[in-house]
mmCIF file of the N, C-alpha and C atoms, coordinates in Angstrom:
data_MODEL
# 
_entry.id   MODEL 
# 
loop_
_atom_site.group_PDB 
_atom_site.id 
_atom_site.type_symbol 
_atom_site.label_atom_id 
_atom_site.label_alt_id 
_atom_site.label_comp_id 
_atom_site.label_asym_id 
_atom_site.label_entity_id 
_atom_site.label_seq_id 
_atom_site.pdbx_PDB_ins_code 
_atom_site.Cartn_x 
_atom_site.Cartn_y 
_atom_site.Cartn_z 
_atom_site.occupancy 
_atom_site.B_iso_or_equiv 
_atom_site.pdbx_formal_charge 
_atom_site.auth_seq_id 
_atom_site.auth_comp_id 
_atom_site.auth_asym_id 
_atom_site.auth_atom_id 
_atom_site.pdbx_PDB_model_num 
ATOM 1   N N  . UNK A 1 1  ? 0.188   -8.900  -19.419 1.00 0.00 ? 1  UNK A N  1 
ATOM 2   C CA . UNK A 1 1  ? 0.900   -8.759  -18.542 1.00 0.00 ? 1  UNK A CA 1 
ATOM 3   C C  . UNK A 1 1  ? 0.564   -7.905  -17.417 1.00 0.00 ? 1  UNK A C  1 
ATOM 4   N N  . UNK A 1 2  ? -0.551  -7.873  -15.935 1.00 0.00 ? 2  UNK A N  1 
ATOM 5   C CA . UNK A 1 2  ? -0.468  -6.596  -15.564 1.00 0.00 ? 2  UNK A CA 1 
ATOM 6   C C  . UNK A 1 2  ? 1.145   -6.172  -14.805 1.00 0.00 ? 2  UNK A C  1 
ATOM 7   N N  . UNK A 1 3  ? 1.222   -4.854  -15.033 1.00 0.00 ? 3  UNK A N  1 
ATOM 8   C CA . UNK A 1 3  ? 1.972   -4.509  -13.838 1.00 0.00 ? 3  UNK A CA 1 
ATOM 9   C C  . UNK A 1 3  ? 2.171   -4.874  -12.458 1.00 0.00 ? 3  UNK A C  1 
ATOM 10  N N  . UNK A 1 4  ? 3.417   -5.047  -11.895 1.00 0.00 ? 4  UNK A N  1 
ATOM 11  C CA . UNK A 1 4  ? 3.429   -5.939  -10.422 1.00 0.00 ? 4  UNK A CA 1 
ATOM 12  C C  . UNK A 1 4  ? 3.914   -4.834  -9.484  1.00 0.00 ? 4  UNK A C  1 
ATOM 13  N N  . UNK A 1 5  ? 4.432   -3.731  -9.866  1.00 0.00 ? 5  UNK A N  1 
ATOM 14  C CA . UNK A 1 5  ? 4.608   -2.548  -8.864  1.00 0.00 ? 5  UNK A CA 1 
ATOM 15  C C  . UNK A 1 5  ? 3.420   -1.466  -9.268  1.00 0.00 ? 5  UNK A C  1 
ATOM 16  N N  . UNK A 1 6  ? 2.768   -0.957  -8.518  1.00 0.00 ? 6  UNK A N  1 
ATOM 17  C CA . UNK A 1 6  ? 2.281   0.874   -8.233  1.00 0.00 ? 6  UNK A CA 1 
ATOM 18  C C  . UNK A 1 6  ? 2.941   1.594   -7.419  1.00 0.00 ? 6  UNK A C  1 
ATOM 19  N N  . UNK A 1 7  ? 2.449   2.540   -8.039  1.00 0.00 ? 7  UNK A N  1 
ATOM 20  C CA . UNK A 1 7  ? 3.379   4.143   -7.527  1.00 0.00 ? 7  UNK A CA 1 
ATOM 21  C C  . UNK A 1 7  ? 1.993   4.728   -6.408  1.00 0.00 ? 7  UNK A C  1 
ATOM 22  N N  . UNK A 1 8  ? 2.500   5.363   -5.830  1.00 0.00 ? 8  UNK A N  1 
ATOM 23  C CA . UNK A 1 8  ? 1.604   6.011   -4.551  1.00 0.00 ? 8  UNK A CA 1 
ATOM 24  C C  . UNK A 1 8  ? -0.319  6.182   -4.947  1.00 0.00 ? 8  UNK A C  1 
ATOM 25  N N  . UNK A 1 9  ? -0.398  7.158   -5.919  1.00 0.00 ? 9  UNK A N  1 
ATOM 26  C CA . UNK A 1 9  ? -1.752  7.037   -5.946  1.00 0.00 ? 9  UNK A CA 1 
ATOM 27  C C  . UNK A 1 9  ? -2.511  5.909   -6.697  1.00 0.00 ? 9  UNK A C  1 
ATOM 28  N N  . UNK A 1 10 ? -1.932  5.372   -6.891  1.00 0.00 ? 10 UNK A N  1 
ATOM 29  C CA . UNK A 1 10 ? -2.298  4.103   -7.849  1.00 0.00 ? 10 UNK A CA 1 
ATOM 30  C C  . UNK A 1 10 ? -2.773  2.842   -6.553  1.00 0.00 ? 10 UNK A C  1 
ATOM 31  N N  . UNK A 1 11 ? -1.485  2.944   -5.913  1.00 0.00 ? 11 UNK A N  1 
ATOM 32  C CA . UNK A 1 11 ? -1.877  2.138   -4.417  1.00 0.00 ? 11 UNK A CA 1 
ATOM 33  C C  . UNK A 1 11 ? -2.923  1.998   -3.643  1.00 0.00 ? 11 UNK A C  1 
ATOM 34  N N  . UNK A 1 12 ? -2.624  3.917   -3.532  1.00 0.00 ? 12 UNK A N  1 
ATOM 35  C CA . UNK A 1 12 ? -3.876  4.248   -2.473  1.00 0.00 ? 12 UNK A CA 1 
ATOM 36  C C  . UNK A 1 12 ? -4.891  4.390   -2.743  1.00 0.00 ? 12 UNK A C  1 
ATOM 37  N N  . UNK A 1 13 ? -5.118  4.915   -4.288  1.00 0.00 ? 13 UNK A N  1 
ATOM 38  C CA . UNK A 1 13 ? -6.425  4.201   -5.070  1.00 0.00 ? 13 UNK A CA 1 
ATOM 39  C C  . UNK A 1 13 ? -7.053  2.421   -4.847  1.00 0.00 ? 13 UNK A C  1 
ATOM 40  N N  . UNK A 1 14 ? -6.036  1.749   -4.962  1.00 0.00 ? 14 UNK A N  1 
ATOM 41  C CA . UNK A 1 14 ? -6.308  0.222   -5.069  1.00 0.00 ? 14 UNK A CA 1 
ATOM 42  C C  . UNK A 1 14 ? -6.883  -0.380  -3.757  1.00 0.00 ? 14 UNK A C  1 
ATOM 43  N N  . UNK A 1 15 ? -6.156  0.296   -2.153  1.00 0.00 ? 15 UNK A N  1 
ATOM 44  C CA . UNK A 1 15 ? -6.686  0.244   -0.792  1.00 0.00 ? 15 UNK A CA 1 
ATOM 45  C C  . UNK A 1 15 ? -7.236  1.118   -0.250  1.00 0.00 ? 15 UNK A C  1 
ATOM 46  N N  . UNK A 1 16 ? -8.440  2.190   -1.513  1.00 0.00 ? 16 UNK A N  1 
ATOM 47  C CA . UNK A 1 16 ? -8.899  2.890   -1.677  1.00 0.00 ? 16 UNK A CA 1 
ATOM 48  C C  . UNK A 1 16 ? -9.209  3.848   -0.307  1.00 0.00 ? 16 UNK A C  1 
ATOM 49  N N  . UNK A 1 17 ? -7.354  3.966   0.283   1.00 0.00 ? 17 UNK A N  1 
ATOM 50  C CA . UNK A 1 17 ? -7.252  5.226   1.104   1.00 0.00 ? 17 UNK A CA 1 
ATOM 51  C C  . UNK A 1 17 ? -6.373  6.312   0.188   1.00 0.00 ? 17 UNK A C  1 
ATOM 52  N N  . UNK A 1 18 ? -6.162  7.435   1.480   1.00 0.00 ? 18 UNK A N  1 
ATOM 53  C CA . UNK A 1 18 ? -5.702  8.476   1.207   1.00 0.00 ? 18 UNK A CA 1 
ATOM 54  C C  . UNK A 1 18 ? -4.366  8.013   0.785   1.00 0.00 ? 18 UNK A C  1 
ATOM 55  N N  . UNK A 1 19 ? -3.393  9.176   -0.685  1.00 0.00 ? 19 UNK A N  1 
ATOM 56  C CA . UNK A 1 19 ? -1.813  8.651   -0.273  1.00 0.00 ? 19 UNK A CA 1 
ATOM 57  C C  . UNK A 1 19 ? -1.254  9.512   0.334   1.00 0.00 ? 19 UNK A C  1 
ATOM 58  N N  . UNK A 1 20 ? -1.436  10.213  1.136   1.00 0.00 ? 20 UNK A N  1 
ATOM 59  C CA . UNK A 1 20 ? -0.745  10.554  2.701   1.00 0.00 ? 20 UNK A CA 1 
ATOM 60  C C  . UNK A 1 20 ? -0.959  9.658   3.510   1.00 0.00 ? 20 UNK A C  1 
ATOM 61  N N  . UNK A 1 21 ? -1.898  8.883   3.540   1.00 0.00 ? 21 UNK A N  1 
ATOM 62  C CA . UNK A 1 21 ? -2.433  7.891   4.720   1.00 0.00 ? 21 UNK A CA 1 
ATOM 63  C C  . UNK A 1 21 ? -1.307  7.108   4.720   1.00 0.00 ? 21 UNK A C  1 
ATOM 64  N N  . UNK A 1 22 ? -0.969  6.443   2.959   1.00 0.00 ? 22 UNK A N  1 
ATOM 65  C CA . UNK A 1 22 ? -0.560  5.840   2.125   1.00 0.00 ? 22 UNK A CA 1 
ATOM 66  C C  . UNK A 1 22 ? 1.159   5.896   2.563   1.00 0.00 ? 22 UNK A C  1 
ATOM 67  N N  . UNK A 1 23 ? 1.660   6.433   2.888   1.00 0.00 ? 23 UNK A N  1 
ATOM 68  C CA . UNK A 1 23 ? 2.804   7.380   2.591   1.00 0.00 ? 23 UNK A CA 1 
ATOM 69  C C  . UNK A 1 23 ? 3.117   6.978   4.560   1.00 0.00 ? 23 UNK A C  1 
ATOM 70  N N  . UNK A 1 24 ? 2.416   7.526   5.271   1.00 0.00 ? 24 UNK A N  1 
ATOM 71  C CA . UNK A 1 24 ? 2.647   7.323   6.747   1.00 0.00 ? 24 UNK A CA 1 
ATOM 72  C C  . UNK A 1 24 ? 2.386   5.940   6.811   1.00 0.00 ? 24 UNK A C  1 
ATOM 73  N N  . UNK A 1 25 ? 1.653   5.261   6.672   1.00 0.00 ? 25 UNK A N  1 
ATOM 74  C CA . UNK A 1 25 ? 1.949   3.399   6.686   1.00 0.00 ? 25 UNK A CA 1 
ATOM 75  C C  . UNK A 1 25 ? 3.104   2.964   5.693   1.00 0.00 ? 25 UNK A C  1 
ATOM 76  N N  . UNK A 1 26 ? 3.251   3.613   5.154   1.00 0.00 ? 26 UNK A N  1 
ATOM 77  C CA . UNK A 1 26 ? 4.771   2.721   4.327   1.00 0.00 ? 26 UNK A CA 1 
ATOM 78  C C  . UNK A 1 26 ? 5.812   3.194   5.546   1.00 0.00 ? 26 UNK A C  1 
ATOM 79  N N  . UNK A 1 27 ? 6.140   4.361   6.370   1.00 0.00 ? 27 UNK A N  1 
ATOM 80  C CA . UNK A 1 27 ? 6.943   5.020   6.592   1.00 0.00 ? 27 UNK A CA 1 
ATOM 81  C C  . UNK A 1 27 ? 7.008   4.474   7.929   1.00 0.00 ? 27 UNK A C  1 
ATOM 82  N N  . UNK A 1 28 ? 6.131   3.960   8.539   1.00 0.00 ? 28 UNK A N  1 
ATOM 83  C CA . UNK A 1 28 ? 6.010   2.712   9.906   1.00 0.00 ? 28 UNK A CA 1 
ATOM 84  C C  . UNK A 1 28 ? 6.295   1.736   9.717   1.00 0.00 ? 28 UNK A C  1 
ATOM 85  N N  . UNK A 1 29 ? 5.807   1.251   8.254   1.00 0.00 ? 29 UNK A N  1 
ATOM 86  C CA . UNK A 1 29 ? 5.902   -0.423  8.063   1.00 0.00 ? 29 UNK A CA 1 
ATOM 87  C C  . UNK A 1 29 ? 5.143   -1.403  8.427   1.00 0.00 ? 29 UNK A C  1 
ATOM 88  N N  . UNK A 1 30 ? 3.613   -0.909  8.422   1.00 0.00 ? 30 UNK A N  1 
ATOM 89  C CA . UNK A 1 30 ? 2.201   -1.132  8.535   1.00 0.00 ? 30 UNK A CA 1 
ATOM 90  C C  . UNK A 1 30 ? 2.305   -2.038  7.220   1.00 0.00 ? 30 UNK A C  1 
ATOM 91  N N  . UNK A 1 31 ? 2.928   -1.284  5.531   1.00 0.00 ? 31 UNK A N  1 
ATOM 92  C CA . UNK A 1 31 ? 2.089   -1.678  4.609   1.00 0.00 ? 31 UNK A CA 1 
ATOM 93  C C  . UNK A 1 31 ? 4.034   -2.225  3.651   1.00 0.00 ? 31 UNK A C  1 
ATOM 94  N N  . UNK A 1 32 ? 4.334   -2.741  2.918   1.00 0.00 ? 32 UNK A N  1 
ATOM 95  C CA . UNK A 1 32 ? 5.552   -3.228  2.838   1.00 0.00 ? 32 UNK A CA 1 
ATOM 96  C C  . UNK A 1 32 ? 5.452   -1.991  1.600   1.00 0.00 ? 32 UNK A C  1 
ATOM 97  N N  . UNK A 1 33 ? 7.282   -1.763  1.067   1.00 0.00 ? 33 UNK A N  1 
ATOM 98  C CA . UNK A 1 33 ? 6.916   -0.505  0.426   1.00 0.00 ? 33 UNK A CA 1 
ATOM 99  C C  . UNK A 1 33 ? 8.583   -1.069  -0.341  1.00 0.00 ? 33 UNK A C  1 
ATOM 100 N N  . UNK A 1 34 ? 8.646   -0.238  -1.534  1.00 0.00 ? 34 UNK A N  1 
ATOM 101 C CA . UNK A 1 34 ? 9.903   -0.496  -2.138  1.00 0.00 ? 34 UNK A CA 1 
ATOM 102 C C  . UNK A 1 34 ? 10.607  1.154   -2.636  1.00 0.00 ? 34 UNK A C  1 
ATOM 103 N N  . UNK A 1 35 ? 11.026  1.137   -2.188  1.00 0.00 ? 35 UNK A N  1 
ATOM 104 C CA . UNK A 1 35 ? 12.242  2.403   -2.917  1.00 0.00 ? 35 UNK A CA 1 
ATOM 105 C C  . UNK A 1 35 ? 12.854  2.400   -4.179  1.00 0.00 ? 35 UNK A C  1 
ATOM 106 N N  . UNK A 1 36 ? 12.472  2.611   -5.114  1.00 0.00 ? 36 UNK A N  1 
ATOM 107 C CA . UNK A 1 36 ? 13.293  2.850   -6.636  1.00 0.00 ? 36 UNK A CA 1 
ATOM 108 C C  . UNK A 1 36 ? 13.762  4.625   -6.659  1.00 0.00 ? 36 UNK A C  1 
ATOM 109 N N  . UNK A 1 37 ? 14.750  5.270   -6.488  1.00 0.00 ? 37 UNK A N  1 
ATOM 110 C CA . UNK A 1 37 ? 15.116  6.287   -6.592  1.00 0.00 ? 37 UNK A CA 1 
ATOM 111 C C  . UNK A 1 37 ? 14.879  7.200   -5.707  1.00 0.00 ? 37 UNK A C  1 
ATOM 112 N N  . UNK A 1 38 ? 13.687  7.992   -6.301  1.00 0.00 ? 38 UNK A N  1 
ATOM 113 C CA . UNK A 1 38 ? 12.894  9.180   -5.798  1.00 0.00 ? 38 UNK A CA 1 
ATOM 114 C C  . UNK A 1 38 ? 11.688  8.481   -5.412  1.00 0.00 ? 38 UNK A C  1 
ATOM 115 N N  . UNK A 1 39 ? 11.311  7.099   -6.134  1.00 0.00 ? 39 UNK A N  1 
ATOM 116 C CA . UNK A 1 39 ? 9.912   7.129   -6.422  1.00 0.00 ? 39 UNK A CA 1 
ATOM 117 C C  . UNK A 1 39 ? 9.711   5.698   -5.247  1.00 0.00 ? 39 UNK A C  1 
ATOM 118 N N  . UNK A 1 40 ? 8.973   5.593   -4.365  1.00 0.00 ? 40 UNK A N  1 
ATOM 119 C CA . UNK A 1 40 ? 8.089   4.966   -3.058  1.00 0.00 ? 40 UNK A CA 1 
ATOM 120 C C  . UNK A 1 40 ? 7.004   4.223   -4.199  1.00 0.00 ? 40 UNK A C  1 
ATOM 121 N N  . UNK A 1 41 ? 6.902   2.969   -4.342  1.00 0.00 ? 41 UNK A N  1 
ATOM 122 C CA . UNK A 1 41 ? 6.555   1.984   -5.155  1.00 0.00 ? 41 UNK A CA 1 
ATOM 123 C C  . UNK A 1 41 ? 5.985   0.721   -4.184  1.00 0.00 ? 41 UNK A C  1 
ATOM 124 N N  . UNK A 1 42 ? 5.108   0.079   -4.903  1.00 0.00 ? 42 UNK A N  1 
ATOM 125 C CA . UNK A 1 42 ? 4.173   -1.030  -3.738  1.00 0.00 ? 42 UNK A CA 1 
ATOM 126 C C  . UNK A 1 42 ? 3.693   -2.067  -4.719  1.00 0.00 ? 42 UNK A C  1 
ATOM 127 N N  . UNK A 1 43 ? 4.216   -3.335  -4.165  1.00 0.00 ? 43 UNK A N  1 
ATOM 128 C CA . UNK A 1 43 ? 3.864   -4.909  -4.959  1.00 0.00 ? 43 UNK A CA 1 
ATOM 129 C C  . UNK A 1 43 ? 2.646   -5.165  -4.746  1.00 0.00 ? 43 UNK A C  1 
ATOM 130 N N  . UNK A 1 44 ? 1.964   -5.117  -6.068  1.00 0.00 ? 44 UNK A N  1 
ATOM 131 C CA . UNK A 1 44 ? 0.288   -5.612  -5.945  1.00 0.00 ? 44 UNK A CA 1 
ATOM 132 C C  . UNK A 1 44 ? 0.243   -6.882  -5.374  1.00 0.00 ? 44 UNK A C  1 
ATOM 133 N N  . UNK A 1 45 ? 1.114   -7.719  -5.496  1.00 0.00 ? 45 UNK A N  1 
ATOM 134 C CA . UNK A 1 45 ? 1.291   -9.287  -4.181  1.00 0.00 ? 45 UNK A CA 1 
ATOM 135 C C  . UNK A 1 45 ? 1.289   -8.839  -2.967  1.00 0.00 ? 45 UNK A C  1 
ATOM 136 N N  . UNK A 1 46 ? 2.232   -7.870  -2.177  1.00 0.00 ? 46 UNK A N  1 
ATOM 137 C CA . UNK A 1 46 ? 2.200   -7.118  -0.789  1.00 0.00 ? 46 UNK A CA 1 
ATOM 138 C C  . UNK A 1 46 ? 0.699   -6.708  -0.678  1.00 0.00 ? 46 UNK A C  1 
ATOM 139 N N  . UNK A 1 47 ? 0.379   -5.870  -1.230  1.00 0.00 ? 47 UNK A N  1 
ATOM 140 C CA . UNK A 1 47 ? -0.793  -5.061  -1.221  1.00 0.00 ? 47 UNK A CA 1 
ATOM 141 C C  . UNK A 1 47 ? -2.074  -6.250  -0.838  1.00 0.00 ? 47 UNK A C  1 
ATOM 142 N N  . UNK A 1 48 ? -2.329  -7.281  -1.725  1.00 0.00 ? 48 UNK A N  1 
ATOM 143 C CA . UNK A 1 48 ? -3.335  -8.222  -1.649  1.00 0.00 ? 48 UNK A CA 1 
ATOM 144 C C  . UNK A 1 48 ? -3.235  -8.439  -0.368  1.00 0.00 ? 48 UNK A C  1 
ATOM 145 N N  . UNK A 1 49 ? -1.876  -9.358  -0.059  1.00 0.00 ? 49 UNK A N  1 
ATOM 146 C CA . UNK A 1 49 ? -1.470  -9.734  1.255   1.00 0.00 ? 49 UNK A CA 1 
ATOM 147 C C  . UNK A 1 49 ? -1.939  -9.144  2.172   1.00 0.00 ? 49 UNK A C  1 
ATOM 148 N N  . UNK A 1 50 ? -1.939  -7.769  2.243   1.00 0.00 ? 50 UNK A N  1 
ATOM 149 C CA . UNK A 1 50 ? -2.442  -6.500  3.529   1.00 0.00 ? 50 UNK A CA 1 
ATOM 150 C C  . UNK A 1 50 ? -3.419  -6.741  3.894   1.00 0.00 ? 50 UNK A C  1 
ATOM 151 N N  . UNK A 1 51 ? -4.455  -6.840  2.366   1.00 0.00 ? 51 UNK A N  1 
ATOM 152 C CA . UNK A 1 51 ? -5.503  -6.682  2.568   1.00 0.00 ? 51 UNK A CA 1 
ATOM 153 C C  . UNK A 1 51 ? -6.357  -7.923  3.332   1.00 0.00 ? 51 UNK A C  1 
ATOM 154 N N  . UNK A 1 52 ? -5.922  -9.192  2.655   1.00 0.00 ? 52 UNK A N  1 
ATOM 155 C CA . UNK A 1 52 ? -5.922  -10.432 3.394   1.00 0.00 ? 52 UNK A CA 1 
ATOM 156 C C  . UNK A 1 52 ? -6.101  -10.508 4.766   1.00 0.00 ? 52 UNK A C  1 
ATOM 157 N N  . UNK A 1 53 ? -5.024  -9.506  5.094   1.00 0.00 ? 53 UNK A N  1 
ATOM 158 C CA . UNK A 1 53 ? -4.525  -9.642  7.101   1.00 0.00 ? 53 UNK A CA 1 
ATOM 159 C C  . UNK A 1 53 ? -5.666  -9.061  7.557   1.00 0.00 ? 53 UNK A C  1 
ATOM 160 N N  . UNK A 1 54 ? -6.112  -7.596  6.691   1.00 0.00 ? 54 UNK A N  1 
ATOM 161 C CA . UNK A 1 54 ? -6.961  -6.654  7.318   1.00 0.00 ? 54 UNK A CA 1 
ATOM 162 C C  . UNK A 1 54 ? -8.190  -7.469  7.477   1.00 0.00 ? 54 UNK A C  1 
ATOM 163 N N  . UNK A 1 55 ? -8.852  -8.620  6.527   1.00 0.00 ? 55 UNK A N  1 
ATOM 164 C CA . UNK A 1 55 ? -10.177 -8.914  6.746   1.00 0.00 ? 55 UNK A CA 1 
ATOM 165 C C  . UNK A 1 55 ? -10.401 -9.948  7.809   1.00 0.00 ? 55 UNK A C  1 
ATOM 166 N N  . UNK A 1 56 ? -8.932  -10.263 8.249   1.00 0.00 ? 56 UNK A N  1 
ATOM 167 C CA . UNK A 1 56 ? -9.371  -11.185 9.557   1.00 0.00 ? 56 UNK A CA 1 
ATOM 168 C C  . UNK A 1 56 ? -8.844  -10.287 10.671  1.00 0.00 ? 56 UNK A C  1 
ATOM 169 N N  . UNK A 1 57 ? -8.114  -9.111  10.718  1.00 0.00 ? 57 UNK A N  1 
ATOM 170 C CA . UNK A 1 57 ? -7.579  -8.442  11.682  1.00 0.00 ? 57 UNK A CA 1 
ATOM 171 C C  . UNK A 1 57 ? -8.651  -7.162  11.942  1.00 0.00 ? 57 UNK A C  1 
ATOM 172 N N  . UNK A 1 58 ? -7.608  -6.122  12.346  1.00 0.00 ? 58 UNK A N  1 
ATOM 173 C CA . UNK A 1 58 ? -8.357  -5.262  12.550  1.00 0.00 ? 58 UNK A CA 1 
ATOM 174 C C  . UNK A 1 58 ? -8.691  -4.478  11.303  1.00 0.00 ? 58 UNK A C  1 
ATOM 175 N N  . UNK A 1 59 ? -10.027 -3.288  11.572  1.00 0.00 ? 59 UNK A N  1 
ATOM 176 C CA . UNK A 1 59 ? -10.187 -2.661  10.289  1.00 0.00 ? 59 UNK A CA 1 
ATOM 177 C C  . UNK A 1 59 ? -9.418  -1.080  10.013  1.00 0.00 ? 59 UNK A C  1 
ATOM 178 N N  . UNK A 1 60 ? -8.988  -1.415  8.459   1.00 0.00 ? 60 UNK A N  1 
ATOM 179 C CA . UNK A 1 60 ? -8.068  -0.560  8.329   1.00 0.00 ? 60 UNK A CA 1 
ATOM 180 C C  . UNK A 1 60 ? -9.112  1.296   7.948   1.00 0.00 ? 60 UNK A C  1 
ATOM 181 N N  . UNK A 1 61 ? -7.965  1.658   8.778   1.00 0.00 ? 61 UNK A N  1 
ATOM 182 C CA . UNK A 1 61 ? -9.131  3.005   8.842   1.00 0.00 ? 61 UNK A CA 1 
ATOM 183 C C  . UNK A 1 61 ? -8.125  4.029   7.900   1.00 0.00 ? 61 UNK A C  1 
ATOM 184 N N  . UNK A 1 62 ? -8.626  5.359   7.654   1.00 0.00 ? 62 UNK A N  1 
ATOM 185 C CA . UNK A 1 62 ? -8.532  6.341   6.825   1.00 0.00 ? 62 UNK A CA 1 
ATOM 186 C C  . UNK A 1 62 ? -7.864  7.805   7.524   1.00 0.00 ? 62 UNK A C  1 
ATOM 187 N N  . UNK A 1 63 ? -6.865  7.562   8.198   1.00 0.00 ? 63 UNK A N  1 
ATOM 188 C CA . UNK A 1 63 ? -6.332  8.271   9.143   1.00 0.00 ? 63 UNK A CA 1 
ATOM 189 C C  . UNK A 1 63 ? -5.634  9.626   8.377   1.00 0.00 ? 63 UNK A C  1 
# 
């Protein structure tokens, strides 16, 4: 069974962006995240849904 939650480094790699960009996107609510203790985590299903929305909408940027 695949792990459902990814840490920042793993999730950034999954999306093909830098971890700093992912932190920013999570902070502004652009991509859903879960805070567990001090860790910021990302659900794979949420990341997949985010990717699907971006395929139909504006391109993802790594700024």
